[in-house]
N, CA, C and O atoms as CSV, one atom per row, in Angstrom:
chain,resi,resn,atom,element,x,y,z
A,1,MET,N,N,3.032,16.559,-22.401
A,1,MET,CA,C,2.150,16.509,-20.982
A,1,MET,C,C,1.909,17.270,-20.649
A,1,MET,O,O,2.986,17.858,-20.747
A,2,GLU,N,N,1.000,18.233,-20.059
A,2,GLU,CA,C,0.490,19.169,-18.950
A,2,GLU,C,C,0.346,18.498,-17.896
A,2,GLU,O,O,0.137,17.306,-17.670
A,3,GLU,N,N,0.559,19.929,-16.908
A,3,GLU,CA,C,0.328,19.513,-15.312
A,3,GLU,C,C,-0.963,18.864,-15.040
A,3,GLU,O,O,-1.892,19.135,-15.800
A,4,MET,N,N,-1.120,18.205,-14.256
A,4,MET,CA,C,-2.612,17.423,-13.922
A,4,MET,C,C,-2.882,17.921,-12.314
A,4,MET,O,O,-1.891,17.959,-11.584
A,5,THR,N,N,-3.701,18.156,-11.966
A,5,THR,CA,C,-4.239,18.982,-10.583
A,5,THR,C,C,-5.792,17.962,-10.350
A,5,THR,O,O,-6.650,17.645,-11.174
A,6,CYS,N,N,-5.669,17.657,-8.873
A,6,CYS,CA,C,-6.871,17.039,-8.651
A,6,CYS,C,C,-8.080,17.781,-8.274
A,6,CYS,O,O,-8.033,18.311,-7.164
A,7,PRO,N,N,-9.341,17.957,-9.081
A,7,PRO,CA,C,-10.302,18.814,-8.936
A,7,PRO,C,C,-10.924,18.768,-8.034
A,7,PRO,O,O,-12.019,19.269,-8.291
A,8,VAL,N,N,-10.851,18.361,-6.839
A,8,VAL,CA,C,-11.497,18.655,-5.699
A,8,VAL,C,C,-10.532,19.449,-4.758
A,8,VAL,O,O,-10.866,20.538,-4.289
A,9,THR,N,N,-8.967,18.691,-4.423
A,9,THR,CA,C,-8.236,19.887,-3.713
A,9,THR,C,C,-7.603,20.789,-4.269
A,9,THR,O,O,-7.391,21.874,-3.728
A,10,GLY,N,N,-7.196,20.470,-5.462
A,10,GLY,CA,C,-6.321,21.479,-6.484
A,10,GLY,C,C,-5.084,21.147,-6.582
A,10,GLY,O,O,-4.359,21.631,-7.452
A,11,CYS,N,N,-4.653,20.239,-5.667
A,11,CYS,CA,C,-2.996,19.617,-5.787
A,11,CYS,C,C,-2.411,19.226,-6.854
A,11,CYS,O,O,-2.971,18.490,-7.666
A,12,MET,N,N,-1.443,19.581,-6.968
A,12,MET,CA,C,-1.073,18.512,-8.142
A,12,MET,C,C,-0.744,17.191,-8.049
A,12,MET,O,O,-0.389,16.632,-7.012
A,13,ILE,N,N,-0.868,16.647,-9.205
A,13,ILE,CA,C,-1.118,14.932,-9.446
A,13,ILE,C,C,0.041,14.683,-10.189
A,13,ILE,O,O,0.786,13.792,-9.780
A,14,TRP,N,N,0.364,15.362,-11.306
A,14,TRP,CA,C,1.572,14.959,-11.826
A,14,TRP,C,C,2.255,16.572,-12.812
A,14,TRP,O,O,1.424,17.304,-13.350
A,15,SER,N,N,2.992,16.737,-12.859
A,15,SER,CA,C,4.159,17.692,-13.686
A,15,SER,C,C,5.126,17.451,-14.342
A,15,SER,O,O,5.934,16.706,-13.787
A,16,PRO,N,N,5.462,17.913,-15.676
A,16,PRO,CA,C,6.220,17.284,-16.359
A,16,PRO,C,C,7.622,17.923,-15.781
A,16,PRO,O,O,8.618,17.741,-16.482
A,17,ILE,N,N,7.784,18.709,-14.467
A,17,ILE,CA,C,9.008,18.574,-13.853
A,17,ILE,C,C,9.485,17.685,-12.836
A,17,ILE,O,O,10.518,17.818,-12.180
A,18,ILE,N,N,8.473,16.589,-12.753
A,18,ILE,CA,C,8.819,15.825,-12.233
A,18,ILE,C,C,9.622,14.468,-12.451
A,18,ILE,O,O,9.064,13.662,-13.196
A,19,LYS,N,N,10.827,14.102,-11.922
A,19,LYS,CA,C,11.765,13.285,-12.571
A,19,LYS,C,C,11.325,12.192,-12.882
A,19,LYS,O,O,10.547,11.713,-12.057
A,20,ASN,N,N,11.613,11.346,-14.157
A,20,ASN,CA,C,11.212,10.319,-14.833
A,20,ASN,C,C,11.062,9.263,-13.477
A,20,ASN,O,O,9.960,8.721,-13.397
A,21,GLU,N,N,11.994,8.944,-12.479
A,21,GLU,CA,C,11.807,7.837,-11.627
A,21,GLU,C,C,10.712,8.032,-10.780
A,21,GLU,O,O,10.459,7.128,-9.985
A,22,LYS,N,N,10.056,8.973,-10.792
A,22,LYS,CA,C,8.793,9.723,-10.402
A,22,LYS,C,C,7.295,9.351,-11.153
A,22,LYS,O,O,6.165,9.278,-10.671
A,23,PHE,N,N,7.748,9.170,-12.415
A,23,PHE,CA,C,6.668,8.708,-13.150
A,23,PHE,C,C,5.416,8.096,-12.852
A,23,PHE,O,O,5.455,6.985,-12.324
A,24,SER,N,N,4.479,8.541,-13.058
A,24,SER,CA,C,3.192,7.329,-12.465
A,24,SER,C,C,3.050,6.719,-13.866
A,24,SER,O,O,3.148,7.299,-14.948
A,25,ARG,N,N,2.789,5.384,-13.607
A,25,ARG,CA,C,2.430,4.504,-14.813
A,25,ARG,C,C,0.837,4.621,-15.217
A,25,ARG,O,O,0.359,4.104,-16.226
A,26,TYR,N,N,0.055,5.441,-14.191
A,26,TYR,CA,C,-1.147,5.616,-14.460
A,26,TYR,C,C,-1.341,6.619,-15.626
A,26,TYR,O,O,-2.442,6.537,-16.172
A,27,LEU,N,N,-0.610,7.417,-16.044
A,27,LEU,CA,C,-0.676,8.219,-16.978
A,27,LEU,C,C,-0.164,7.231,-18.599
A,27,LEU,O,O,-0.602,7.390,-19.738
A,28,SER,N,N,0.570,6.540,-18.251
A,28,SER,CA,C,1.130,5.637,-19.759
A,28,SER,C,C,0.107,4.279,-19.541
A,28,SER,O,O,-0.725,4.010,-20.407
A,29,ASP,N,N,0.180,3.848,-18.898
A,29,ASP,CA,C,-0.741,2.473,-18.879
A,29,ASP,C,C,-2.333,2.415,-18.950
A,29,ASP,O,O,-2.838,1.395,-19.419
A,30,PHE,N,N,-3.215,3.537,-18.476
A,30,PHE,CA,C,-4.483,3.589,-18.270
A,30,PHE,C,C,-5.088,4.870,-19.071
A,30,PHE,O,O,-4.519,5.930,-19.332
A,31,ARG,N,N,-6.526,4.417,-19.410
A,31,ARG,CA,C,-7.448,5.057,-20.158
A,31,ARG,C,C,-8.276,5.635,-19.092
A,31,ARG,O,O,-8.963,4.844,-18.445
A,32,GLU,N,N,-8.331,7.067,-18.759
A,32,GLU,CA,C,-8.966,7.520,-17.716
A,32,GLU,C,C,-10.673,7.740,-18.576
A,32,GLU,O,O,-10.943,8.416,-19.569
A,33,LEU,N,N,-11.604,6.841,-17.680
A,33,LEU,CA,C,-13.216,6.971,-18.467
A,33,LEU,C,C,-14.036,8.329,-17.694
A,33,LEU,O,O,-14.451,9.407,-18.121
A,34,ASN,N,N,-14.030,7.690,-16.390
A,34,ASN,CA,C,-15.086,8.517,-15.703
A,34,ASN,C,C,-14.618,8.722,-14.143
A,34,ASN,O,O,-13.858,7.996,-13.502
A,35,LEU,N,N,-15.135,9.648,-13.811
A,35,LEU,CA,C,-15.027,10.163,-12.176
A,35,LEU,C,C,-16.068,9.317,-11.557
A,35,LEU,O,O,-17.271,9.336,-11.815
A,36,LEU,N,N,-15.444,8.571,-10.703
A,36,LEU,CA,C,-16.281,7.598,-9.362
A,36,LEU,C,C,-16.673,8.440,-8.383
A,36,LEU,O,O,-17.885,8.523,-8.186
A,37,GLY,N,N,-15.984,9.045,-7.763
A,37,GLY,CA,C,-16.494,9.892,-6.482
A,37,GLY,C,C,-15.189,10.687,-6.120
A,37,GLY,O,O,-14.127,10.352,-6.645
A,38,LYS,N,N,-15.229,11.416,-5.503
A,38,LYS,CA,C,-14.069,12.433,-4.833
A,38,LYS,C,C,-14.173,12.686,-3.455
A,38,LYS,O,O,-15.293,12.818,-2.962
A,39,GLY,N,N,-13.163,12.772,-2.767
A,39,GLY,CA,C,-13.723,13.023,-1.317
A,39,GLY,C,C,-12.081,13.481,-0.752
A,39,GLY,O,O,-11.118,13.317,-1.502
A,40,ALA,N,N,-11.907,14.107,0.751
A,40,ALA,CA,C,-10.782,14.879,1.324
A,40,ALA,C,C,-9.349,14.168,0.804
A,40,ALA,O,O,-8.367,14.882,0.599
A,41,PHE,N,N,-9.290,12.586,0.589
A,41,PHE,CA,C,-8.031,12.387,0.412
A,41,PHE,C,C,-7.873,12.010,-1.115
A,41,PHE,O,O,-6.935,11.283,-1.444
A,42,GLY,N,N,-8.810,12.507,-2.101
A,42,GLY,CA,C,-8.548,12.931,-3.734
A,42,GLY,C,C,-9.485,12.364,-4.512
A,42,GLY,O,O,-10.622,12.650,-4.137
A,43,CYS,N,N,-9.428,11.575,-5.582
A,43,CYS,CA,C,-10.424,11.272,-6.549
A,43,CYS,C,C,-10.412,9.740,-6.992
A,43,CYS,O,O,-9.309,9.234,-7.198
A,44,ALA,N,N,-11.440,9.048,-7.136
A,44,ALA,CA,C,-11.452,7.612,-7.843
A,44,ALA,C,C,-12.007,7.940,-9.200
A,44,ALA,O,O,-12.983,8.639,-9.473
A,45,TYR,N,N,-10.907,7.072,-10.264
A,45,TYR,CA,C,-11.469,7.217,-11.658
A,45,TYR,C,C,-11.936,5.512,-11.798
A,45,TYR,O,O,-11.728,4.545,-11.065
A,46,LYS,N,N,-12.540,5.647,-12.886
A,46,LYS,CA,C,-12.867,4.515,-13.250
A,46,LYS,C,C,-11.905,4.495,-14.776
A,46,LYS,O,O,-11.960,5.418,-15.588
A,47,CYS,N,N,-11.165,3.433,-14.928
A,47,CYS,CA,C,-9.899,3.550,-15.940
A,47,CYS,C,C,-10.035,2.047,-16.347
A,47,CYS,O,O,-10.457,1.051,-15.761
A,48,GLN,N,N,-9.459,2.303,-17.702
A,48,GLN,CA,C,-9.264,0.798,-18.327
A,48,GLN,C,C,-7.868,0.850,-18.655
A,48,GLN,O,O,-7.290,1.845,-19.093
A,49,HIS,N,N,-7.300,-0.390,-18.396
A,49,HIS,CA,C,-6.086,-0.634,-18.915
A,49,HIS,C,C,-5.925,-0.846,-20.327
A,49,HIS,O,O,-6.708,-1.521,-20.995
A,50,LYS,N,N,-4.542,-0.060,-20.938
A,50,LYS,CA,C,-4.414,-0.392,-22.405
A,50,LYS,C,C,-3.882,-1.210,-22.694
A,50,LYS,O,O,-3.605,-1.221,-23.893
A,51,ILE,N,N,-3.360,-2.473,-21.810
A,51,ILE,CA,C,-3.222,-3.697,-22.224
A,51,ILE,C,C,-4.306,-5.095,-22.312
A,51,ILE,O,O,-4.895,-5.804,-23.128
A,52,ASP,N,N,-4.137,-4.950,-21.181
A,52,ASP,CA,C,-4.909,-6.033,-20.863
A,52,ASP,C,C,-6.594,-5.930,-21.110
A,52,ASP,O,O,-7.319,-6.917,-21.240
A,53,GLN,N,N,-6.997,-4.688,-21.142
A,53,GLN,CA,C,-8.348,-4.105,-21.274
A,53,GLN,C,C,-9.157,-4.565,-20.395
A,53,GLN,O,O,-10.318,-4.886,-20.647
A,54,ASN,N,N,-8.572,-4.643,-19.188
A,54,ASN,CA,C,-9.760,-4.601,-17.753
A,54,ASN,C,C,-9.801,-3.225,-17.492
A,54,ASN,O,O,-9.161,-2.292,-17.977
A,55,PHE,N,N,-11.098,-3.298,-16.218
A,55,PHE,CA,C,-11.415,-2.167,-15.846
A,55,PHE,C,C,-11.032,-1.937,-14.487
A,55,PHE,O,O,-11.329,-2.805,-13.666
A,56,TYR,N,N,-10.506,-1.054,-14.167
A,56,TYR,CA,C,-10.205,-0.688,-12.522
A,56,TYR,C,C,-10.425,0.638,-12.275
A,56,TYR,O,O,-10.385,1.637,-12.993
A,57,ALA,N,N,-10.726,0.407,-10.833
A,57,ALA,CA,C,-10.937,1.793,-9.718
A,57,ALA,C,C,-9.362,2.491,-9.605
A,57,ALA,O,O,-8.496,1.695,-9.241
A,58,ILE,N,N,-9.098,3.318,-9.767
A,58,ILE,CA,C,-7.619,4.216,-9.413
A,58,ILE,C,C,-8.032,5.127,-8.482
A,58,ILE,O,O,-8.846,5.989,-8.812
A,59,LYS,N,N,-7.536,5.063,-7.207
A,59,LYS,CA,C,-7.719,6.431,-6.614
A,59,LYS,C,C,-6.395,7.462,-6.845
A,59,LYS,O,O,-5.263,6.980,-6.867
A,60,MET,N,N,-6.596,8.783,-7.000
A,60,MET,CA,C,-5.492,9.788,-7.165
A,60,MET,C,C,-5.567,10.250,-5.530
A,60,MET,O,O,-6.591,10.486,-4.888
A,61,VAL,N,N,-4.146,10.303,-5.055
A,61,VAL,CA,C,-3.992,11.438,-4.210
A,61,VAL,C,C,-3.144,12.278,-4.128
A,61,VAL,O,O,-1.988,11.854,-4.116
A,62,PRO,N,N,-3.290,13.334,-4.067
A,62,PRO,CA,C,-2.699,14.616,-4.262
A,62,PRO,C,C,-1.180,14.568,-3.775
A,62,PRO,O,O,-0.943,13.950,-2.737
A,63,ILE,N,N,-0.032,15.249,-4.534
A,63,ILE,CA,C,1.128,14.492,-3.986
A,63,ILE,C,C,1.076,15.969,-2.698
A,63,ILE,O,O,0.566,17.085,-2.800
A,64,GLY,N,N,1.771,15.378,-1.673
A,64,GLY,CA,C,2.004,16.602,-0.725
A,64,GLY,C,C,0.973,16.251,0.434
A,64,GLY,O,O,1.007,16.732,1.567
A,65,GLY,N,N,0.093,15.369,-0.024
A,65,GLY,CA,C,-1.108,14.926,1.208
A,65,GLY,C,C,-1.763,16.531,1.439
A,65,GLY,O,O,-1.820,17.478,0.654
A,66,LEU,N,N,-2.223,16.393,2.859
A,66,LEU,CA,C,-2.816,16.997,3.437
A,66,LEU,C,C,-2.220,18.132,4.295
A,66,LEU,O,O,-1.055,17.775,4.467
A,67,ASN,N,N,-2.401,19.311,4.925
A,67,ASN,CA,C,-1.881,19.499,5.840
A,67,ASN,C,C,-2.265,19.073,6.862
A,67,ASN,O,O,-3.150,18.222,6.764
A,68,LYS,N,N,-1.668,19.556,8.656
A,68,LYS,CA,C,-1.863,19.003,9.785
A,68,LYS,C,C,-3.615,19.494,9.839
A,68,LYS,O,O,-4.422,18.565,9.839
A,69,MET,N,N,-4.060,20.664,9.875
A,69,MET,CA,C,-5.060,21.102,9.934
A,69,MET,C,C,-6.455,20.530,8.937
A,69,MET,O,O,-7.580,20.322,9.391
A,70,SER,N,N,-6.106,20.382,7.736
A,70,SER,CA,C,-6.964,19.557,7.248
A,70,SER,C,C,-6.913,18.292,7.669
A,70,SER,O,O,-8.036,17.878,7.956
A,71,PHE,N,N,-6.116,17.564,7.810
A,71,PHE,CA,C,-6.204,15.983,8.279
A,71,PHE,C,C,-6.956,15.818,9.536
A,71,PHE,O,O,-7.793,14.924,9.668
A,72,GLU,N,N,-6.677,16.646,10.439
A,72,GLU,CA,C,-7.554,17.029,11.820
A,72,GLU,C,C,-8.878,16.720,11.395
A,72,GLU,O,O,-9.327,15.618,11.713
A,73,THR,N,N,-9.777,17.728,10.541
A,73,THR,CA,C,-10.861,18.092,10.552
A,73,THR,C,C,-11.232,16.652,9.430
A,73,THR,O,O,-12.458,16.715,9.343
A,74,VAL,N,N,-10.894,15.765,8.802
A,74,VAL,CA,C,-10.956,15.107,8.090
A,74,VAL,C,C,-11.373,13.779,9.300
A,74,VAL,O,O,-12.460,13.205,9.232
A,75,ILE,N,N,-10.400,13.456,10.294
A,75,ILE,CA,C,-10.654,12.183,10.827
A,75,ILE,C,C,-11.576,12.472,12.269
A,75,ILE,O,O,-11.593,11.821,13.314
A,76,LYS,N,N,-12.309,13.683,11.891
A,76,LYS,CA,C,-13.031,14.188,13.447
A,76,LYS,C,C,-14.324,13.358,13.142
A,76,LYS,O,O,-15.251,13.339,13.952
C-alpha cells in the first residue's frame, strides 16, 4: 500500500514506513466512498464498514497536526 496524504493540507495520513502498532484500522476495516467535507483540521469521508456493512462518517486528521501559526489562524 502506498503513502496517503490529506488532499487539503498535504500532510501524511499514512505511510508504509509507519510501524505496525500505529497502523490505522481505517485502511483495513472500511471502504472509502466519497468526500463529505474538508477543513483546517482534515477531511471527512463517507465510509462503509467491510464487515457490518453500516455507513460511517470518518474524519481523517493529519499526522503531526498544525503548526502553532496555523492553529492560531484557525481559532480566530
